[in-house]
Steps between C-alpha positions, in 0.01 A plus 500: 500500500786702647642597160446872565710484816763296318518771233552764767777302669679460166477870409858639499575701813148470640568284803803710594306824541196322647704331774696819565166678528387257771808576708475875445134523605526286813513817716148585383362226723757548779543870570161578655520208744870561569427866573241401760743263671777758538272789600314296761831374641634855524186680621267226631224676305287324241322830437826665394594197290161508330528873431844455343381204295196694375720800414736277303207342313360838398839617374544178302160550335608843381857411403448187289303655210740795488813285472327272250440803278867593537596143409308529174689820424861414595501119516499247783874487550544877523211526747606223735862615511376838623226415750602170663813646668283780642258245642780299661646814655157607623433162663846504659432843648162380626666202669763721662240746629276229646784304659643816657157614627501825305185717516210315337435777249838420345382142452212625287724726292750224430238239406330752270833564325570127468155403371478797262745308280293180494476350152248242385743221410214270405393752240853526358518120470163481324606778265802289402280201429286711271809635327658164421172325411349788305745786436236694305154459651331588176686226315311230687155614392311183427779279632334303778812291555700806603221624723474161668873502573472846657211377716716203602793731581279721716369186673856383563580834662183472709633163617834663579317772695332234711839342572630841607205554734531151648877501553552868582303522826646168617856625441431840657341342808777243540772764474328743736416242766806275479779749430401859582192722449696698241604188309173474307549841339868432436411170329266689265779743417733209421245356256491840331880522489523158336189505280530842337851448355394158370196660338708782348746251352226376264553774241379300200141484629465863612228695314626810321445839659236731350605863555219749551350620175514868415230457237191305607627419853319225686300626800507315832340160451275535805293746297378207291164368619596146400780513757295680764245219469768262630689721745203598718378142560854376567538754780211330679649160414814614684273579795360149473849347514595708804178422683526124444858494627447691824163341581640151442785567744250627758259209438770239563614694807148494645492122452840460664679398179677821398803297389286356220416837344806489274406154373145613429614802302745277313208272405316807372799583279526136389143511373589804293819332378305196374258732322792690344637181345159397365429849368820489297388177330161626385465651152240759585246607240360789702659838565713593798226738616237226497728273700573782744128542573446123525784447748411816694152359553648156577733639767209687657287185514792294632533752785158408638618172666724707731183623672411148615831342602544408867798264488855504367421212263212675325691826488786320323249352257342842433835675455637242259201516265471877535852520360382337177355829377794724593773426242263492198348828618838674522615351168184632333555844655852512358364391162247784489766754599753379245257510207359840600811708430768553233818292521689804631288508818454134589722500811310795642166330431613172659613687811163669541331158524637443849583857601184538704533165678738619776268795567198271520697266725595782735138612530370148556765425763392802703131415471560130569691575820214715629230243412702215653551692825130582540319209335746211465661324205193300398302818439802664337481243218220718363770749400658292220154446355425872536819597316427256215144628477643852482730386218193384306323830567811684380447352153153658465619848389687326217227273363520663158878458502473133597239445230744636243792300640304176519381550145858548386595215270652200679763496227661789686483318831 
């Protein structure tokens, strides 16, 4: 039953870069929360913390696809050795400015510099899986075994993502509240300092660089409708994630159980983690695009119970089962992106899948805060449903594209 996972674990070098990737991307789930802790401690302003967090999210959305394209051109090792030190220096400057109460405009400049070097580590890890399982995409045409292993690898990384988003906020909160408000951000930097070198040490699994072509150069992948059909909905999915998180914290606060908000969000991630494991076991006979639509609709329908919860118990129940649609949805999105582009542009395509999520999350956080203040958390649970409904609507301009993708032979899936 678990033979596909066993094959992955036995693949030479695979577990080394996968585990290193977990460590290296821990800051993804820590930095935003850690930033809020240190800014609020220094300025006593949640508005300023929210503005800085939103600014950082927007910069990340812009930076990740750019650096992914550079990674395809010069290689993962060359990219990370250049940009990670800049990010660490930028974060250090940000810390120094905040702790020394420098003018707030300098805080924005420093966080923009730091986040402008943000790289989608999850995309780099998935690109390595594709490289070692299927070095030449075209060679696996008709080979369902290879495609199933790639689906399992993507599911494993979805499981790793859930671990990151369960453990990261807990670590950031513990460091910021038990040690010092700045400790959460410093802990994220330490994960980066440890994880990136470990990841770079795995030279045998690094995909080869693909220098820019002089003849027949590849245009930016976002110009492809098959990728646009995924990127636009996932931006609204990012808004859904952000809305659920902030509304859940407010809902538990209104009921006098704010300390349980972390546990509830962990249950949400656990539901997704279970689904990730199961998704990796299934030998799908339908295309990635078909699965994307199915799980997009499923996540929308599973958002409806939020509108009727009135207790912590039923909210926990709703969150856990809502999570069942998340990992398979993201895995399917990655699958569509990967098969939509030439081998030389896969990293860039994978990065675009989640590039819009921070932007959607920033927008939803701002809207959620306003709705909560004026109408309460119970009413604000309409927002996650609204964002998922918007994600469905965002697929309508691409119906012809989806029809073509869904009709694409499952042998390629």
